[in-house]
N, CA, C, O and the ligand as a Tripos MOL2 file, in Angstrom:
@<TRIPOS>MOLECULE
protein
  273   271    69     0     0
PROTEIN
NO_CHARGES

@<TRIPOS>ATOM
      1 N          17.1050   -9.9320   21.6340 N.3       1 MET1
      2 CA         16.9060  -10.1800   20.0820 C.3       1 MET1
      3 C          15.6320  -10.8510   19.7040 C.2       1 MET1
      4 O          14.9760  -10.5550   18.7050 O.2       1 MET1
      5 N          15.2970  -11.8550   20.6420 N.am      2 GLU2
      6 CA         14.0700  -12.6350   20.3570 C.3       2 GLU2
      7 C          12.7450  -11.4880   20.5360 C.2       2 GLU2
      8 O          11.7360  -11.5670   19.8360 O.2       2 GLU2
      9 N          12.9030  -10.6420   21.3800 N.am      3 ALA3
     10 CA         11.6370   -9.6630   21.5770 C.3       3 ALA3
     11 C          11.6850   -8.7920   20.3540 C.2       3 ALA3
     12 O          10.5790   -8.5440   19.8720 O.2       3 ALA3
     13 N          12.5950   -8.3420   19.8270 N.am      4 ASN4
     14 CA         12.7130   -7.4670   18.6510 C.3       4 ASN4
     15 C          12.0810   -8.1030   17.5280 C.2       4 ASN4
     16 O          11.3100   -7.4770   16.8010 O.2       4 ASN4
     17 N          12.4130   -9.5110   17.3190 N.am      5 LYS5
     18 CA         11.8680  -10.3100   16.2680 C.3       5 LYS5
     19 C          10.5030  -10.3320   16.2740 C.2       5 LYS5
     20 O           9.9000  -10.0800   15.2310 O.2       5 LYS5
     21 N           9.7480  -10.6710   17.5820 N.am      6 ILE6
     22 CA          8.5840  -10.6260   17.5510 C.3       6 ILE6
     23 C           7.6750   -9.3800   17.3150 C.2       6 ILE6
     24 O           6.5920   -9.3880   16.7300 O.2       6 ILE6
     25 N           8.2570   -8.3910   17.8320 N.am      7 GLN7
     26 CA          7.6930   -7.1370   17.3740 C.3       7 GLN7
     27 C           7.5560   -6.8020   15.9450 C.2       7 GLN7
     28 O           6.6380   -6.1100   15.5060 O.2       7 GLN7
     29 N           8.6460   -7.3940   15.1230 N.am      8 TYR8
     30 CA          8.8990   -7.0760   13.7860 C.3       8 TYR8
     31 C           7.6950   -7.9220   13.0990 C.2       8 TYR8
     32 O           7.1310   -7.3690   12.1550 O.2       8 TYR8
     33 N           7.2800   -9.1310   13.4620 N.am      9 PHE9
     34 CA          6.3740   -9.9460   12.8000 C.3       9 PHE9
     35 C           4.8920   -9.3740   13.1080 C.2       9 PHE9
     36 O           3.9350   -9.5640   12.3570 O.2       9 PHE9
     37 N           4.8400   -8.6570   14.3000 N.am     10 GLU10
     38 CA          3.4040   -8.3000   14.6690 C.3      10 GLU10
     39 C           3.1110   -6.8960   13.7740 C.2      10 GLU10
     40 O           1.9900   -6.4560   13.5180 O.2      10 GLU10
     41 N           4.0890   -6.4480   13.4630 N.am     11 LYS11
     42 CA          3.8290   -5.1590   12.8130 C.3      11 LYS11
     43 C           3.6580   -5.5640   11.2710 C.2      11 LYS11
     44 O           2.9560   -4.9740   10.4490 O.2      11 LYS11
     45 N           4.3250   -6.5160   11.0910 N.am     12 ALA12
     46 CA          4.0890   -6.8250    9.4540 C.3      12 ALA12
     47 C           2.7450   -7.4220    9.3970 C.2      12 ALA12
     48 O           2.2000   -7.4300    8.2930 O.2      12 ALA12
     49 N           2.1360   -7.9080   10.3780 N.am     13 ASP13
     50 CA          0.7780   -8.7600   10.3930 C.3      13 ASP13
     51 C          -0.4230   -7.9410   10.5400 C.2      13 ASP13
     52 O          -1.5140   -8.4980   10.6570 O.2      13 ASP13
     53 N          -0.3010   -6.4350   10.5450 N.am     14 VAL14
     54 CA         -1.4010   -5.8120   10.9500 C.3      14 VAL14
     55 C          -2.4090   -5.8890    9.9750 C.2      14 VAL14
     56 O          -1.9490   -5.9400    8.8340 O.2      14 VAL14
     57 N          -3.7520   -5.9170   10.0570 N.am     15 PRO15
     58 CA         -4.7130   -6.0800    9.0690 C.3      15 PRO15
     59 C          -4.6410   -4.9650    7.9830 C.2      15 PRO15
     60 O          -4.8250   -5.2770    6.8070 O.2      15 PRO15
     61 N          -4.3770   -3.6570    8.3430 N.am     16 ARG16
     62 CA         -4.2600   -2.5320    7.2700 C.3      16 ARG16
     63 C          -3.1280   -2.9400    6.2770 C.2      16 ARG16
     64 O          -3.3330   -2.9290    5.0630 O.2      16 ARG16
     65 N          -1.7190   -3.3650    6.9140 N.am     17 HIS17
     66 CA         -0.8600   -3.6830    5.9560 C.3      17 HIS17
     67 C          -1.2560   -5.0170    5.0300 C.2      17 HIS17
     68 O          -0.9610   -5.1240    3.8400 O.2      17 HIS17
     69 N          -1.7970   -5.7560    5.6130 N.am     18 ARG18
     70 CA         -2.2880   -7.0600    4.8950 C.3      18 ARG18
     71 C          -3.3620   -6.7630    3.6610 C.2      18 ARG18
     72 O          -3.3360   -7.4080    2.6120 O.2      18 ARG18
     73 N          -4.1140   -5.9180    3.8770 N.am     19 GLU19
     74 CA         -5.0020   -5.4150    2.8980 C.3      19 GLU19
     75 C          -4.5090   -4.6710    1.7290 C.2      19 GLU19
     76 O          -4.9190   -4.7840    0.5740 O.2      19 GLU19
     77 N          -3.5810   -3.8970    2.1680 N.am     20 PHE20
     78 CA         -2.7040   -3.0960    1.2870 C.3      20 PHE20
     79 C          -2.0300   -4.1060    0.2190 C.2      20 PHE20
     80 O          -2.1680   -3.9470   -0.9940 O.2      20 PHE20
     81 N          -1.3070   -5.1300    0.7770 N.am     21 ILE21
     82 CA         -0.8440   -6.1470   -0.0360 C.3      21 ILE21
     83 C          -1.5430   -6.9220   -1.0960 C.2      21 ILE21
     84 O          -1.1320   -7.1430   -2.2360 O.2      21 ILE21
     85 N          -2.7720   -7.3400   -0.4970 N.am     22 ILE22
     86 CA         -3.6950   -8.1660   -1.3130 C.3      22 ILE22
     87 C          -4.2470   -7.2320   -2.3030 C.2      22 ILE22
     88 O          -4.4260   -7.6670   -3.4400 O.2      22 ILE22
     89 N          -4.5510   -5.9780   -2.0300 N.am     23 SER23
     90 CA         -5.0780   -4.9760   -3.1550 C.3      23 SER23
     91 C          -4.0810   -4.9070   -4.4560 C.2      23 SER23
     92 O          -4.4880   -4.7900   -5.6110 O.2      23 SER23
     93 N          -2.8030   -4.9930   -4.0960 N.am     24 GLN24
     94 CA         -1.9520   -5.0580   -5.2980 C.3      24 GLN24
     95 C          -1.6590   -6.3240   -5.9730 C.2      24 GLN24
     96 O          -0.7660   -6.4000   -6.8170 O.2      24 GLN24
     97 N          -2.4760   -7.4450   -5.5810 N.am     25 ASN25
     98 CA         -1.9560   -8.5800   -5.9560 C.3      25 ASN25
     99 C          -3.2330   -9.5090   -6.4960 C.2      25 ASN25
    100 O          -3.5650  -10.6110   -6.0610 O.2      25 ASN25
    101 N          -3.8400   -8.7580   -7.5520 N.am     26 ASN26
    102 CA         -4.9630   -9.5440   -8.3530 C.3      26 ASN26
    103 C          -4.1400   -9.9510   -9.8260 C.2      26 ASN26
    104 O          -3.2890   -9.2820  -10.4130 O.2      26 ASN26
    105 N          -4.5790  -10.9780  -10.1080 N.am     27 CYS27
    106 CA         -3.6400  -11.5470  -11.2000 C.3      27 CYS27
    107 C          -4.0200  -10.7050  -12.5180 C.2      27 CYS27
    108 O          -5.2020  -10.4160  -12.7010 O.2      27 CYS27
    109 N          -3.1460  -10.3530  -13.3320 N.am     28 VAL28
    110 CA         -3.1370   -9.3090  -14.3970 C.3      28 VAL28
    111 C          -3.8380  -10.0920  -15.6630 C.2      28 VAL28
    112 O          -4.3280   -9.5310  -16.6430 O.2      28 VAL28
    113 N          -3.7840  -11.4430  -15.4440 N.am     29 LEU29
    114 CA         -4.1670  -12.4130  -16.5400 C.3      29 LEU29
    115 C          -5.8300  -12.7010  -16.4780 C.2      29 LEU29
    116 O          -6.6110  -12.6440  -17.4280 O.2      29 LEU29
    117 N          -6.0960  -12.9870  -15.2440 N.am     30 CYS30
    118 CA         -7.4000  -13.4320  -14.9370 C.3      30 CYS30
    119 C          -8.2690  -12.8010  -13.9060 C.2      30 CYS30
    120 O          -9.4800  -12.9940  -13.7960 O.2      30 CYS30
    121 N          -7.5060  -11.9970  -13.1330 N.am     31 GLY31
    122 CA         -8.0020  -11.3760  -12.2190 C.3      31 GLY31
    123 C          -8.3900  -11.9590  -10.8810 C.2      31 GLY31
    124 O          -9.0390  -11.3690  -10.0180 O.2      31 GLY31
    125 N          -7.9310  -13.1450  -10.8160 N.am     32 THR32
    126 CA         -8.0930  -13.8910   -9.3980 C.3      32 THR32
    127 C          -7.1310  -13.3860   -8.4600 C.2      32 THR32
    128 O          -5.9690  -13.1110   -8.7570 O.2      32 THR32
    129 N          -7.6580  -13.2690   -7.2860 N.am     33 VAL33
    130 CA         -6.8390  -12.8240   -6.1450 C.3      33 VAL33
    131 C          -5.5900  -13.7090   -6.1550 C.2      33 VAL33
    132 O          -5.6380  -14.9280   -6.3200 O.2      33 VAL33
    133 N          -4.5790  -13.0750   -5.9840 N.am     34 LEU34
    134 CA         -3.3570  -13.9710   -5.8480 C.3      34 LEU34
    135 C          -3.3130  -14.5940   -4.2020 C.2      34 LEU34
    136 O          -3.7870  -14.0550   -3.2020 O.2      34 LEU34
    137 N          -2.6750  -15.7380   -4.2870 N.am     35 GLU35
    138 CA         -2.1630  -16.3950   -2.8000 C.3      35 GLU35
    139 C          -0.9830  -15.8800   -2.7890 C.2      35 GLU35
    140 O          -0.1770  -15.7240   -3.7070 O.2      35 GLU35
    141 N          -0.9080  -15.5240   -1.2610 N.am     36 LEU36
    142 CA          0.4880  -15.0560   -1.0260 C.3      36 LEU36
    143 C           1.0680  -15.9660    0.0450 C.2      36 LEU36
    144 O           0.4550  -16.4860    0.9780 O.2      36 LEU36
    145 N           2.3820  -16.0670   -0.2600 N.am     37 LYS37
    146 CA          3.0640  -17.0820    0.7260 C.3      37 LYS37
    147 C           4.2650  -16.3570    1.1710 C.2      37 LYS37
    148 O           5.1020  -15.8830    0.4040 O.2      37 LYS37
    149 N           4.3070  -16.2890    2.6620 N.am     38 HIS38
    150 CA          5.2700  -15.7090    3.3140 C.3      38 HIS38
    151 C           6.3490  -16.7340    4.0880 C.2      38 HIS38
    152 O           6.0080  -17.3420    5.1020 O.2      38 HIS38
    153 N           7.5370  -16.8480    3.5690 N.am     39 THR39
    154 CA          8.2340  -17.9020    4.2190 C.3      39 THR39
    155 C           9.5700  -16.9820    4.7310 C.2      39 THR39
    156 O          10.2770  -16.1450    4.1690 O.2      39 THR39
    157 N           9.5460  -17.5640    6.0610 N.am     40 THR40
    158 CA         10.6680  -16.8140    6.9440 C.3      40 THR40
    159 C          11.8940  -17.7490    6.7710 C.2      40 THR40
    160 O          11.8510  -18.9760    6.8620 O.2      40 THR40
    161 N          12.9880  -17.0020    6.5100 N.am     41 ASP41
    162 CA         14.0970  -17.6610    6.6020 C.3      41 ASP41
    163 C          15.0380  -17.2450    7.8990 C.2      41 ASP41
    164 O          15.7780  -16.2680    7.7850 O.2      41 ASP41
    165 N          15.0040  -17.9020    8.9720 N.am     42 LYS42
    166 CA         15.5700  -17.4460   10.0860 C.3      42 LYS42
    167 C          17.1840  -17.4410    9.9600 C.2      42 LYS42
    168 O          17.8330  -16.6610   10.6570 O.2      42 LYS42
    169 N          17.7280  -18.1990    9.1890 N.am     43 SER43
    170 CA         19.1360  -18.1710    9.0500 C.3      43 SER43
    171 C          19.7800  -16.7320    8.4850 C.2      43 SER43
    172 O          20.8820  -16.2650    8.7740 O.2      43 SER43
    173 N          18.8190  -16.1980    7.6420 N.am     44 VAL44
    174 CA         19.2620  -14.8080    7.0690 C.3      44 VAL44
    175 C          18.3070  -13.6550    7.6970 C.2      44 VAL44
    176 O          18.5130  -12.4650    7.4590 O.2      44 VAL44
    177 N          17.4850  -14.0080    8.3340 N.am     45 ASP45
    178 CA         16.5820  -12.8250    8.9380 C.3      45 ASP45
    179 C          15.6660  -12.1370    7.7240 C.2      45 ASP45
    180 O          15.3010  -10.9660    7.8230 O.2      45 ASP45
    181 N          15.3560  -12.8920    6.6700 N.am     46 GLU46
    182 CA         14.7190  -12.3570    5.8730 C.3      46 GLU46
    183 C          13.1350  -13.0020    5.4840 C.2      46 GLU46
    184 O          13.0150  -14.2170    5.6410 O.2      46 GLU46
    185 N          12.1510  -12.3680    5.0770 N.am     47 VAL47
    186 CA         11.0460  -13.0270    4.7740 C.3      47 VAL47
    187 C          10.8560  -12.7500    3.2040 C.2      47 VAL47
    188 O          11.0080  -11.7080    2.5660 O.2      47 VAL47
    189 N          10.4430  -14.1340    2.7660 N.am     48 LYS48
    190 CA         10.3750  -14.0690    1.3580 C.3      48 LYS48
    191 C           8.8140  -14.1360    0.9150 C.2      48 LYS48
    192 O           8.0110  -14.9710    1.3310 O.2      48 LYS48
    193 N           8.5250  -13.0300   -0.0680 N.am     49 GLU49
    194 CA          7.1180  -13.0620   -0.2660 C.3      49 GLU49
    195 C           6.7520  -13.6260   -1.8260 C.2      49 GLU49
    196 O           7.2560  -13.1410   -2.8390 O.2      49 GLU49
    197 N           6.0390  -14.4460   -1.8220 N.am     50 GLU50
    198 CA          5.8010  -14.8930   -3.3740 C.3      50 GLU50
    199 C           4.2890  -14.7380   -3.5620 C.2      50 GLU50
    200 O           3.5430  -15.1740   -2.6850 O.2      50 GLU50
    201 N           3.7680  -14.1110   -4.7120 N.am     51 ALA51
    202 CA          2.5110  -14.1030   -5.1410 C.3      51 ALA51
    203 C           2.1480  -15.1800   -6.1740 C.2      51 ALA51
    204 O           2.8130  -15.2810   -7.2050 O.2      51 ALA51
    205 N           1.1770  -15.9320   -5.9360 N.am     52 PHE52
    206 CA          0.9700  -17.0860   -6.8720 C.3      52 PHE52
    207 C          -0.6220  -16.9280   -7.1880 C.2      52 PHE52
    208 O          -1.4390  -16.5150   -6.3650 O.2      52 PHE52
    209 N          -0.9100  -17.3110   -8.4690 N.am     53 CYS53
    210 CA         -2.2660  -17.3050   -9.1320 C.3      53 CYS53
    211 C          -2.6550  -18.8680   -9.2060 C.2      53 CYS53
    212 O          -2.0720  -19.6730   -9.9330 O.2      53 CYS53
    213 N          -3.6520  -19.1560   -8.4060 N.am     54 PRO54
    214 CA         -3.9770  -20.5840   -8.2190 C.3      54 PRO54
    215 C          -4.7820  -21.2110   -9.5740 C.2      54 PRO54
    216 O          -4.9920  -22.3980   -9.8230 O.2      54 PRO54
    217 N          -5.1660  -20.0030  -10.3780 N.am     55 HIS55
    218 CA         -5.8050  -20.1360  -11.7090 C.3      55 HIS55
    219 C          -4.8170  -20.4850  -12.8270 C.2      55 HIS55
    220 O          -4.8780  -21.5000  -13.5200 O.2      55 HIS55
    221 N          -3.9920  -19.6130  -12.9050 N.am     56 CYS56
    222 CA         -3.2000  -19.5670  -13.9960 C.3      56 CYS56
    223 C          -1.9610  -20.4090  -13.6490 C.2      56 CYS56
    224 O          -1.1280  -20.6450  -14.5230 O.2      56 CYS56
    225 N          -1.8360  -20.8170  -12.5320 N.am     57 ASP57
    226 CA         -0.6950  -21.9850  -11.9220 C.3      57 ASP57
    227 C           0.7430  -21.0870  -12.2090 C.2      57 ASP57
    228 O           1.6880  -21.7210  -12.6800 O.2      57 ASP57
    229 N           0.8970  -19.8470  -11.9740 N.am     58 VAL58
    230 CA          1.9380  -19.2710  -12.1080 C.3      58 VAL58
    231 C           2.4810  -18.3590  -11.0020 C.2      58 VAL58
    232 O           1.6350  -17.7640  -10.3350 O.2      58 VAL58
    233 N           3.6730  -18.1820  -10.7380 N.am     59 LYS59
    234 CA          4.1870  -17.2170   -9.8060 C.3      59 LYS59
    235 C           4.3210  -15.9090  -10.3360 C.2      59 LYS59
    236 O           4.9530  -15.7990  -11.3860 O.2      59 LYS59
    237 N           3.8170  -14.8420   -9.7720 N.am     60 THR60
    238 CA          3.9710  -13.7220  -10.6250 C.3      60 THR60
    239 C           4.8590  -12.6940   -9.8710 C.2      60 THR60
    240 O           5.0930  -11.5870  -10.3540 O.2      60 THR60
    241 N           5.3690  -13.1170   -8.6120 N.am     61 ARG61
    242 CA          6.1180  -12.0860   -8.0190 C.3      61 ARG61
    243 C           7.0120  -12.8030   -6.7690 C.2      61 ARG61
    244 O           6.4560  -13.5520   -5.9660 O.2      61 ARG61
    245 N           8.3670  -12.5120   -6.6980 N.am     62 SER62
    246 CA          8.9030  -12.9590   -5.7190 C.3      62 SER62
    247 C           9.9150  -11.8580   -4.9020 C.2      62 SER62
    248 O          10.6040  -11.0770   -5.5590 O.2      62 SER62
    249 N           9.9350  -11.8600   -3.8740 N.am     63 ARG63
    250 CA         10.5810  -10.8040   -3.1080 C.3      63 ARG63
    251 C          11.6850  -11.3640   -2.0530 C.2      63 ARG63
    252 O          11.4490  -12.4390   -1.5030 O.2      63 ARG63
    253 N          12.6070  -10.8230   -1.8260 N.am     64 ASN64
    254 CA         13.6380  -10.9770   -0.8380 C.3      64 ASN64
    255 C          14.1740  -12.4300   -1.1600 C.2      64 ASN64
    256 O          14.3610  -13.2230   -0.2370 O.2      64 ASN64
    257 N          14.3860  -12.7290   -2.3040 N.am     65 HIS65
    258 CA         14.9880  -14.0140   -2.5920 C.3      65 HIS65
    259 C          16.3550  -14.0230   -2.3840 C.2      65 HIS65
    260 O          17.1550  -13.5050   -3.1630 O.2      65 HIS65
    261 N          16.7080  -14.7010   -1.1650 N.am     66 VAL66
    262 CA         18.2840  -14.8230   -0.8320 C.3      66 VAL66
    263 C          18.7220  -16.0200   -0.5230 C.2      66 VAL66
    264 O          19.0240  -16.3920    0.6110 O.2      66 VAL66
    265 N          18.7760  -16.7290   -1.6310 N.am     67 LEU67
    266 CA         19.3340  -18.0660   -1.4190 C.3      67 LEU67
    267 C          20.5000  -18.1740   -2.4900 C.2      67 LEU67
    268 O          20.5600  -17.5560   -3.5530 O.2      67 LEU67
    269 N          21.5010  -19.1770   -1.9390 N.am     68 ASN68
    270 CA         22.7300  -19.3210   -2.7680 C.3      68 ASN68
    271 C          22.5400  -20.7770   -3.5680 C.2      68 ASN68
    272 O          23.4110  -21.1750   -4.3410 O.2      68 ASN68
    273 ZN         -4.0950  -15.8590  -13.1050 Zn       69 ZN69
@<TRIPOS>BOND
     1     1     2 1
     2     2     3 1
     3     3     4 2
     4     3     5 am
     5     5     6 1
     6     6     7 1
     7     7     8 2
     8     7     9 am
     9     9    10 1
    10    10    11 1
    11    11    12 2
    12    11    13 am
    13    13    14 1
    14    14    15 1
    15    15    16 2
    16    15    17 am
    17    17    18 1
    18    18    19 1
    19    19    20 2
    20    19    21 am
    21    21    22 1
    22    22    23 1
    23    23    24 2
    24    23    25 am
    25    25    26 1
    26    26    27 1
    27    27    28 2
    28    27    29 am
    29    29    30 1
    30    30    31 1
    31    31    32 2
    32    31    33 am
    33    33    34 1
    34    34    35 1
    35    35    36 2
    36    35    37 am
    37    37    38 1
    38    38    39 1
    39    39    40 2
    40    39    41 am
    41    41    42 1
    42    42    43 1
    43    43    44 2
    44    43    45 am
    45    45    46 1
    46    46    47 1
    47    47    48 2
    48    47    49 am
    49    49    50 1
    50    50    51 1
    51    51    52 2
    52    51    53 am
    53    53    54 1
    54    54    55 1
    55    55    56 2
    56    55    57 am
    57    57    58 1
    58    58    59 1
    59    59    60 2
    60    59    61 am
    61    61    62 1
    62    62    63 1
    63    63    64 2
    64    63    65 am
    65    65    66 1
    66    66    67 1
    67    67    68 2
    68    67    69 am
    69    69    70 1
    70    70    71 1
    71    71    72 2
    72    71    73 am
    73    73    74 1
    74    74    75 1
    75    75    76 2
    76    75    77 am
    77    77    78 1
    78    78    79 1
    79    79    80 2
    80    79    81 am
    81    81    82 1
    82    82    83 1
    83    83    84 2
    84    83    85 am
    85    85    86 1
    86    86    87 1
    87    87    88 2
    88    87    89 am
    89    89    90 1
    90    90    91 1
    91    91    92 2
    92    91    93 am
    93    93    94 1
    94    94    95 1
    95    95    96 2
    96    95    97 am
    97    97    98 1
    98    98    99 1
    99    99   100 2
   100    99   101 am
   101   101   102 1
   102   102   103 1
   103   103   104 2
   104   103   105 am
   105   105   106 1
   106   106   107 1
   107   107   108 2
   108   107   109 am
   109   109   110 1
   110   110   111 1
   111   111   112 2
   112   111   113 am
   113   113   114 1
   114   114   115 1
   115   115   116 2
   116   115   117 am
   117   117   118 1
   118   118   119 1
   119   119   120 2
   120   119   121 am
   121   121   122 1
   122   122   123 1
   123   123   124 2
   124   123   125 am
   125   125   126 1
   126   126   127 1
   127   127   128 2
   128   127   129 am
   129   129   130 1
   130   130   131 1
   131   131   132 2
   132   131   133 am
   133   133   134 1
   134   134   135 1
   135   135   136 2
   136   135   137 am
   137   137   138 1
   138   138   139 1
   139   139   140 2
   140   139   141 am
   141   141   142 1
   142   142   143 1
   143   143   144 2
   144   143   145 am
   145   145   146 1
   146   146   147 1
   147   147   148 2
   148   147   149 am
   149   149   150 1
   150   150   151 1
   151   151   152 2
   152   151   153 am
   153   153   154 1
   154   154   155 1
   155   155   156 2
   156   155   157 am
   157   157   158 1
   158   158   159 1
   159   159   160 2
   160   159   161 am
   161   161   162 1
   162   162   163 1
   163   163   164 2
   164   163   165 am
   165   165   166 1
   166   166   167 1
   167   167   168 2
   168   167   169 am
   169   169   170 1
   170   170   171 1
   171   171   172 2
   172   171   173 am
   173   173   174 1
   174   174   175 1
   175   175   176 2
   176   175   177 am
   177   177   178 1
   178   178   179 1
   179   179   180 2
   180   179   181 am
   181   181   182 1
   182   182   183 1
   183   183   184 2
   184   183   185 am
   185   185   186 1
   186   186   187 1
   187   187   188 2
   188   187   189 am
   189   189   190 1
   190   190   191 1
   191   191   192 2
   192   191   193 am
   193   193   194 1
   194   194   195 1
   195   195   196 2
   196   195   197 am
   197   197   198 1
   198   198   199 1
   199   199   200 2
   200   199   201 am
   201   201   202 1
   202   202   203 1
   203   203   204 2
   204   203   205 am
   205   205   206 1
   206   206   207 1
   207   207   208 2
   208   207   209 am
   209   209   210 1
   210   210   211 1
   211   211   212 2
   212   211   213 am
   213   213   214 1
   214   214   215 1
   215   215   216 2
   216   215   217 am
   217   217   218 1
   218   218   219 1
   219   219   220 2
   220   219   221 am
   221   221   222 1
   222   222   223 1
   223   223   224 2
   224   223   225 am
   225   225   226 1
   226   226   227 1
   227   227   228 2
   228   227   229 am
   229   229   230 1
   230   230   231 1
   231   231   232 2
   232   231   233 am
   233   233   234 1
   234   234   235 1
   235   235   236 2
   236   235   237 am
   237   237   238 1
   238   238   239 1
   239   239   240 2
   240   239   241 am
   241   241   242 1
   242   242   243 1
   243   243   244 2
   244   243   245 am
   245   245   246 1
   246   246   247 1
   247   247   248 2
   248   247   249 am
   249   249   250 1
   250   250   251 1
   251   251   252 2
   252   251   253 am
   253   253   254 1
   254   254   255 1
   255   255   256 2
   256   255   257 am
   257   257   258 1
   258   258   259 1
   259   259   260 2
   260   259   261 am
   261   261   262 1
   262   262   263 1
   263   263   264 2
   264   263   265 am
   265   265   266 1
   266   266   267 1
   267   267   268 2
   268   267   269 am
   269   269   270 1
   270   270   271 1
   271   271   272 2
@<TRIPOS>SUBSTRUCTURE
     1 MET1         2 RESIDUE 1 A MET
     2 GLU2         6 RESIDUE 1 A GLU
     3 ALA3        10 RESIDUE 1 A ALA
     4 ASN4        14 RESIDUE 1 A ASN
     5 LYS5        18 RESIDUE 1 A LYS
     6 ILE6        22 RESIDUE 1 A ILE
     7 GLN7        26 RESIDUE 1 A GLN
     8 TYR8        30 RESIDUE 1 A TYR
     9 PHE9        34 RESIDUE 1 A PHE
    10 GLU10       38 RESIDUE 1 A GLU
    11 LYS11       42 RESIDUE 1 A LYS
    12 ALA12       46 RESIDUE 1 A ALA
    13 ASP13       50 RESIDUE 1 A ASP
    14 VAL14       54 RESIDUE 1 A VAL
    15 PRO15       58 RESIDUE 1 A PRO
    16 ARG16       62 RESIDUE 1 A ARG
    17 HIS17       66 RESIDUE 1 A HIS
    18 ARG18       70 RESIDUE 1 A ARG
    19 GLU19       74 RESIDUE 1 A GLU
    20 PHE20       78 RESIDUE 1 A PHE
    21 ILE21       82 RESIDUE 1 A ILE
    22 ILE22       86 RESIDUE 1 A ILE
    23 SER23       90 RESIDUE 1 A SER
    24 GLN24       94 RESIDUE 1 A GLN
    25 ASN25       98 RESIDUE 1 A ASN
    26 ASN26      102 RESIDUE 1 A ASN
    27 CYS27      106 RESIDUE 1 A CYS
    28 VAL28      110 RESIDUE 1 A VAL
    29 LEU29      114 RESIDUE 1 A LEU
    30 CYS30      118 RESIDUE 1 A CYS
    31 GLY31      122 RESIDUE 1 A GLY
    32 THR32      126 RESIDUE 1 A THR
    33 VAL33      130 RESIDUE 1 A VAL
    34 LEU34      134 RESIDUE 1 A LEU
    35 GLU35      138 RESIDUE 1 A GLU
    36 LEU36      142 RESIDUE 1 A LEU
    37 LYS37      146 RESIDUE 1 A LYS
    38 HIS38      150 RESIDUE 1 A HIS
    39 THR39      154 RESIDUE 1 A THR
    40 THR40      158 RESIDUE 1 A THR
    41 ASP41      162 RESIDUE 1 A ASP
    42 LYS42      166 RESIDUE 1 A LYS
    43 SER43      170 RESIDUE 1 A SER
    44 VAL44      174 RESIDUE 1 A VAL
    45 ASP45      178 RESIDUE 1 A ASP
    46 GLU46      182 RESIDUE 1 A GLU
    47 VAL47      186 RESIDUE 1 A VAL
    48 LYS48      190 RESIDUE 1 A LYS
    49 GLU49      194 RESIDUE 1 A GLU
    50 GLU50      198 RESIDUE 1 A GLU
    51 ALA51      202 RESIDUE 1 A ALA
    52 PHE52      206 RESIDUE 1 A PHE
    53 CYS53      210 RESIDUE 1 A CYS
    54 PRO54      214 RESIDUE 1 A PRO
    55 HIS55      218 RESIDUE 1 A HIS
    56 CYS56      222 RESIDUE 1 A CYS
    57 ASP57      226 RESIDUE 1 A ASP
    58 VAL58      230 RESIDUE 1 A VAL
    59 LYS59      234 RESIDUE 1 A LYS
    60 THR60      238 RESIDUE 1 A THR
    61 ARG61      242 RESIDUE 1 A ARG
    62 SER62      246 RESIDUE 1 A SER
    63 ARG63      250 RESIDUE 1 A ARG
    64 ASN64      254 RESIDUE 1 A ASN
    65 HIS65      258 RESIDUE 1 A HIS
    66 VAL66      262 RESIDUE 1 A VAL
    67 LEU67      266 RESIDUE 1 A LEU
    68 ASN68      270 RESIDUE 1 A ASN
    69 ZN69       273 GROUP 0 **** ****
């Protein structure tokens, strides 16, 4: 189980994948490159992705939001 988790994160962290994500995350309001936050919730095996514009001070996207 642990080995599988490590493989998963290595795949998600390859540079090509990272560039693809960033290219889709410029702020539509000001054009600033959004800061991405990836929070891993081990209890539910989910990775939460948030895009945040430091200029507009607003979150523009949130994925895999699995909280009760
Ligand atoms: Zn902005």
